C-alpha positions as CSV (number, residue, x, y, z in Angstrom):
1,M,-25.8,27.0,-39.2
2,S,-23.5,25.4,-41.8
3,P,-21.1,22.6,-41.0
4,R,-18.1,24.8,-41.9
5,L,-19.3,27.6,-39.6
6,R,-19.8,25.1,-36.7
7,L,-16.3,23.6,-37.3
8,A,-14.8,27.1,-37.3
9,L,-16.6,28.0,-34.1
10,A,-15.6,24.8,-32.4
11,A,-12.0,25.4,-33.4
12,A,-12.0,28.9,-32.1
13,I,-13.4,27.8,-28.8
14,L,-10.8,25.0,-28.4
15,L,-8.0,27.5,-29.3
16,G,-9.3,29.9,-26.7
17,L,-9.5,27.2,-24.0
18,A,-6.0,26.1,-24.9
19,A,-4.7,29.7,-24.6
20,L,-6.3,30.1,-21.2
21,F,-4.7,26.9,-20.0
22,F,-1.2,27.8,-21.1
23,L,-1.2,31.5,-20.1
24,P,0.7,32.2,-16.9
25,R,-1.4,32.7,-13.8
26,T,-0.9,36.0,-12.0
27,T,-1.7,36.8,-8.4
28,P,-4.3,39.5,-7.7
29,P,-2.9,42.8,-6.4
30,P,-3.2,43.3,-2.6
31,T,-6.6,44.7,-1.5
32,A,-5.3,46.9,1.2
33,P,-2.1,49.0,1.2
34,S,0.7,48.0,3.6
35,T,1.1,50.2,6.6
36,S,4.9,49.5,6.8
37,S,7.4,51.7,5.1
38,V,9.1,48.7,3.5
39,P,7.6,47.8,0.1
40,T,6.1,44.4,-0.1
41,V,6.7,42.1,-3.0
42,P,4.3,39.2,-3.6
43,A,5.8,35.8,-3.1
44,P,6.5,33.9,-6.4
45,T,3.9,31.4,-7.4
46,P,5.4,28.0,-7.2
47,A,5.2,25.9,-10.3
48,S,3.6,22.5,-9.7
49,A,6.1,19.8,-10.2
50,P,5.9,16.0,-9.5
51,A,7.3,14.8,-6.2
52,V,10.8,13.5,-6.3
53,P,11.8,10.5,-4.3
54,K,14.3,11.2,-1.5
55,I,13.8,15.0,-1.8
56,E,11.9,16.9,0.8
57,I,10.6,20.2,-0.5
58,R,10.7,22.8,2.3
59,K,8.1,25.6,2.5
60,S,10.9,28.2,2.5
61,E,12.1,26.8,-0.8
62,I,8.7,27.2,-2.4
63,E,8.3,30.8,-1.1
64,N,11.9,31.9,-2.0
65,P,13.7,29.4,-4.2
66,S,16.9,31.4,-4.4
67,S,17.4,31.1,-0.7
68,A,16.9,27.3,-0.7
69,A,19.4,25.1,1.0
70,G,19.2,22.4,-1.7
71,S,18.4,18.7,-1.7
72,P,19.7,16.4,1.0
73,I,21.0,14.3,-1.8
74,A,23.9,16.8,-2.3
75,D,24.8,17.0,1.4
76,D,27.7,14.5,1.1
77,L,29.1,15.8,-2.2
78,N,32.8,16.5,-1.7
79,A,32.4,15.8,2.1
80,P,35.6,15.2,4.1
81,G,36.1,11.5,4.5
82,G,34.0,10.8,1.3
83,S,35.3,9.3,-1.9
84,L,35.4,10.4,-5.5
85,R,33.3,7.3,-6.4
86,R,30.6,8.4,-4.0
87,D,30.7,12.0,-5.3
88,L,30.1,10.7,-8.9
89,E,27.2,8.6,-7.6
90,I,25.7,11.7,-5.8
91,L,25.9,13.7,-9.0
92,N,24.2,10.9,-10.9
93,E,21.4,10.9,-8.3
94,L,21.0,14.7,-8.7
95,F,20.6,14.2,-12.4
96,G,18.1,11.5,-11.7
97,A,16.1,13.9,-9.5
98,F,16.3,16.5,-12.2
99,Q,14.9,14.1,-14.8
100,T,12.1,13.0,-12.4
101,N,11.1,16.7,-12.0
102,F,11.4,17.5,-15.7
103,P,10.8,14.3,-17.6
104,R,10.3,16.2,-20.9
105,L,13.6,18.0,-20.5
106,G,15.7,15.0,-19.5
107,N,19.2,16.0,-18.4
108,P,20.2,19.6,-18.0
109,V,22.2,20.6,-21.0
110,G,25.2,22.8,-21.8
111,E,28.6,23.3,-20.3
112,N,29.4,22.8,-16.6
113,V,28.2,26.4,-15.7
114,E,24.8,25.9,-17.5
115,I,24.3,22.5,-15.9
116,T,25.2,23.8,-12.5
117,A,22.8,26.8,-12.9
118,A,20.0,24.4,-13.8
119,L,20.7,22.3,-10.6
120,T,20.9,25.5,-8.5
121,G,17.5,26.8,-9.5
122,A,17.7,28.1,-13.0
123,N,15.1,25.6,-14.2
124,P,11.3,25.8,-15.0
125,A,10.2,25.2,-11.4
126,Q,13.1,27.2,-9.9
127,F,13.7,24.1,-7.7
128,V,17.1,24.0,-6.0
129,F,18.7,20.6,-6.2
130,I,22.0,21.8,-4.8
131,S,22.6,25.1,-3.0
132,P,24.5,27.7,-5.0
133,R,26.7,28.1,-1.9
134,H,27.6,24.4,-1.8
135,R,31.3,23.5,-1.2
136,A,31.4,21.7,-4.6
137,I,30.6,24.9,-6.5
138,N,33.5,27.3,-7.3
139,A,33.3,31.1,-7.7
140,R,32.6,30.7,-11.4
141,G,29.5,28.7,-10.7
142,E,31.0,25.3,-11.8
143,L,30.5,22.0,-10.0
144,C,34.0,20.8,-9.0
145,D,35.5,17.5,-7.8
146,R,37.1,17.3,-4.3
147,W,40.4,18.8,-5.7
148,G,38.7,21.9,-7.1
149,T,38.8,20.8,-10.8
150,P,35.5,21.4,-12.7
151,F,33.7,18.2,-13.7
152,R,33.2,17.5,-17.3
153,F,29.7,16.5,-18.3
154,H,28.8,14.7,-21.5
155,Q,25.1,14.2,-22.3
156,I,25.0,10.8,-24.0
157,S,21.2,11.0,-24.3
158,G,18.3,12.8,-22.6
159,T,18.5,10.4,-19.7
160,H,22.2,9.4,-19.6
161,M,25.0,11.8,-18.4
162,E,28.6,10.9,-18.4
163,I,30.4,12.6,-15.5
164,R,34.2,12.9,-15.5
165,S,36.7,14.0,-12.8
166,A,40.4,14.8,-13.5
167,G,41.3,13.1,-10.2
168,P,43.9,14.1,-7.6
169,D,46.5,15.3,-10.3
170,R,43.9,17.8,-11.6
171,Q,44.7,16.9,-15.2
172,F,42.3,15.1,-17.6
173,A,43.4,12.2,-19.7
174,T,45.7,10.7,-17.0
175,P,45.5,7.3,-15.2
176,D,43.9,8.8,-12.0
177,D,40.8,10.2,-13.9
178,A,37.4,8.8,-12.9
179,Q,34.1,8.7,-14.8
180,F,30.5,7.7,-14.1
181,P,29.0,5.5,-15.4
């Protein structure tokens, strides 16, 4: 066999193995039909993601990500008796958890709605960092400060996100605004 032919064969085998590695895995169909009248839907296959410090992944979140309650990090966001400073710190921790799970992606990107969607499960692992029904998310799907004004997010880099609140007067570019960091 000529060296060129060997090289071509080796390249074809490597490409085939790479394709098999990157193809999505599917679950086999059920072997026996269900006896109930309600159709069954196979549970989604969870994507493997690195563990995140401070976040406990519940079995129910893996089986049905859209019904997940979210991370305990977000529990105190906009909580009564809390502070705007603490809310900004919590959002920063959520972004840190997102970056830990998706180091190649860095921060979620886009406007407030897209960033909120990524944190509520519209991400590669469908992991819910904050419940879509959380008190800090308005009807339009935006993360809001404790006065109901949507936060402004500015991606400074893949790992640094500037978070801005309009403050109690609900208007940006006034003295009561707050930003993190």
